[in-house]
C-alpha distance (Angstrom), angle and dihedral (degrees) to the residues before:
residue distance angle dihedral
M1 . . .
K2 3.76 . .
S3 3.81 120.1 .
S4 3.79 116.0 -104.7
S5 3.82 91.7 -111.0
T6 3.82 90.9 53.0
Y7 3.79 89.6 47.3
R8 3.82 91.2 50.9
L9 3.81 90.2 49.5
L10 3.78 91.1 50.7
L11 3.78 91.8 49.4
A12 3.79 90.6 47.2
A13 3.81 88.6 53.1
L14 3.79 90.7 53.3
A15 3.79 104.9 78.5
V16 3.76 111.1 -147.8
T17 3.78 106.2 -144.2
V18 3.76 142.7 131.5
A19 3.80 116.6 -80.3
A20 3.78 117.0 -97.2
S21 3.78 114.7 -93.8
S22 3.81 96.7 -134.8
L23 3.77 111.9 75.3
A24 3.78 131.1 -166.9
L25 3.81 91.0 -143.9
D26 3.79 116.3 44.6
V27 3.79 124.3 -156.4
G28 3.80 105.7 -91.6
A29 3.82 94.0 34.1
V30 3.78 122.1 117.9
A31 3.78 114.6 -107.8
P32 3.78 120.5 -114.1
D33 3.79 109.8 -122.1
F34 3.77 122.6 -114.4
S35 3.76 132.6 178.4
M36 3.80 124.8 -162.6
Q37 3.77 139.9 156.4
T38 3.81 116.7 -95.7
L39 3.79 125.4 -134.4
E40 3.80 87.3 -99.9
G41 3.80 92.4 56.3
H42 3.80 104.8 -105.9
Q43 3.80 128.8 114.1
F44 3.77 119.3 -100.4
S45 3.80 117.0 -161.1
L46 3.79 119.2 -173.6
A47 3.82 91.5 -151.4
D48 3.82 92.1 51.6
A49 3.81 91.7 47.0
E50 3.81 91.0 50.2
K51 3.81 91.1 51.5
S52 3.80 93.3 51.4
H53 3.83 99.7 40.0
T54 3.78 138.5 54.3
A55 3.81 89.2 -127.3
V56 3.79 140.0 -4.7
V57 3.79 123.8 -144.2
V58 3.80 113.4 -155.6
L59 3.77 104.1 -163.7
F60 3.80 123.6 -172.0
I61 3.80 108.3 -145.9
S62 3.79 139.4 169.6
T63 3.80 137.0 -155.3
I64 3.82 93.3 -144.4
C65 3.79 105.2 35.7
P66 3.82 109.7 100.3
Y67 3.82 91.1 -152.0
S68 3.78 91.7 54.3
N69 3.80 92.2 44.2
Y70 3.80 91.1 51.0
Y71 3.82 88.1 69.2
N72 3.83 99.0 45.6
E73 3.81 95.4 109.2
L74 3.79 93.8 42.0
I75 3.81 91.4 49.3
R76 3.80 91.2 48.4
D77 3.80 92.5 49.5
M78 3.81 95.0 43.3
S79 3.80 92.4 50.3
A80 3.81 90.1 51.5
D81 3.83 94.6 45.6
F82 3.79 97.1 43.2
G83 3.81 92.2 39.1
K84 3.81 86.7 68.8
K85 3.81 87.5 56.5
G86 3.80 95.9 52.7
V87 3.81 99.3 -92.8
A88 3.80 117.6 134.8
F89 3.78 121.7 -153.4
V90 3.79 122.9 -157.6
G91 3.77 122.0 -177.0
V92 3.78 120.1 -147.9
N93 3.80 119.6 -158.6
S94 3.80 104.1 -167.4
G95 3.78 130.5 -168.5
N96 3.77 135.0 29.5
L97 3.82 101.3 -87.8
E98 3.81 91.3 93.2
T99 3.78 128.0 47.3
V100 3.78 129.1 -133.9
E101 3.80 88.3 -111.0
E102 3.82 91.9 53.1
A103 3.80 91.3 48.2
R104 3.81 91.3 48.8
A105 3.83 93.1 48.1
H106 3.81 90.7 47.0
A107 3.81 91.9 51.4
K108 3.79 91.5 49.8
E109 3.80 93.3 46.0
H110 3.80 92.2 52.4
G111 3.80 98.6 39.8
H112 3.78 96.4 -113.2
T113 3.78 103.7 163.7
F114 3.81 95.8 167.7
D115 3.80 121.0 99.0
I116 3.79 115.7 -79.3
I117 3.79 125.3 -165.6
K118 3.79 124.8 -157.8
D119 3.81 102.5 -140.7
Q120 3.81 96.0 -168.9
E121 3.81 95.7 174.1
S122 3.83 95.0 37.9
R123 3.81 92.1 -118.0
V124 3.81 94.5 143.5
A125 3.81 90.4 44.2
D126 3.81 89.1 52.2
L127 3.81 92.3 45.6
L128 3.82 92.3 55.1
D129 3.81 95.2 29.1
A130 3.80 90.8 -122.2
R131 3.80 111.3 176.1
R132 3.82 107.5 172.6
T133 3.75 145.5 43.1
P134 2.91 114.3 -104.3
E135 3.80 101.0 33.1
A136 3.80 125.3 144.2
F137 3.81 132.5 -152.3
V138 3.83 117.7 -172.2
F139 3.80 118.2 -160.6
D140 3.79 124.9 -174.2
S141 3.80 124.4 -138.0
S142 3.80 91.3 -85.0
G143 3.81 91.4 56.0
T144 3.79 95.1 -107.3
L145 3.80 117.8 145.5
R146 3.79 105.1 -119.8
Y147 3.82 101.9 168.1
H148 3.78 135.2 17.6
G149 3.78 128.8 178.4
R150 3.74 144.5 45.1
I151 3.77 130.1 4.5
A152 3.80 92.6 -133.4
S153 3.79 137.5 -27.2
K154 3.77 127.0 -113.8
L155 3.79 86.4 -102.4
A156 3.81 88.4 64.7
S157 3.79 93.7 -107.8
P158 3.81 102.6 163.0
D159 3.80 95.0 -139.2
L160 3.83 100.1 161.4
K161 3.80 93.1 39.3
S162 3.81 91.5 48.1
A163 3.81 90.8 49.3
L164 3.81 92.0 51.0
D165 3.81 92.5 45.7
A166 3.82 90.8 51.3
L167 3.81 92.7 46.4
L168 3.80 92.9 50.2
Q169 3.81 90.9 47.8
G170 3.81 92.4 49.1
R171 3.80 93.1 -115.2
P172 3.82 126.8 133.8
I173 3.78 114.3 -94.4
H174 3.81 112.9 -118.8
P175 2.92 116.0 -144.7
A176 3.79 96.2 19.8
E177 3.78 91.0 -177.3
T178 3.79 130.7 38.5
K179 3.78 132.9 171.1
A180 3.78 113.8 -94.2
F181 3.78 114.0 -138.6
G182 3.77 123.2 -161.1
C183 3.76 145.6 72.3
A184 3.78 121.8 -18.8
I185 3.80 116.3 -105.4
P186 3.80 105.5 -119.5
R187 3.77 117.3 -121.4
S188 3.80 122.7 -155.6
């Protein structure tokens, strides 16, 4: 466990701001593929997951960001509920502030049974232009980005859940993009 002064320094280094408005990947664009090893040691490929699922949620998470940690139970429950409906969740822990061991312990502690990738060099974050934890990207089975943004707002707006419900029901997603709030993803 990190000392409280180290923890405060890490939190100070994580700027809490609103996500940038210009995005590298626009809603409606086809996702670039990536393949990385999960914390459990198997390969995760976005393209393979898209082919075998109705939708894939790529969710940028952190073990130390209080905003990300606020949603641990909701993320766990949503991945279980939507997993039964053919939706795959993959967590991405980007940057070098947290170790593989910390990410693995955090996942176990919070009951995250979905795949989690340790993106040490922030390559996946750069590929999708992810800026915050938590930040969600929802891709349909054709690899098209259908939703990007927050999990939910402080007003309890179920943005990610609403997007997944609409996608599974064949309805348009409104809004298809929301501002992600949270801790900045560190870049090397």
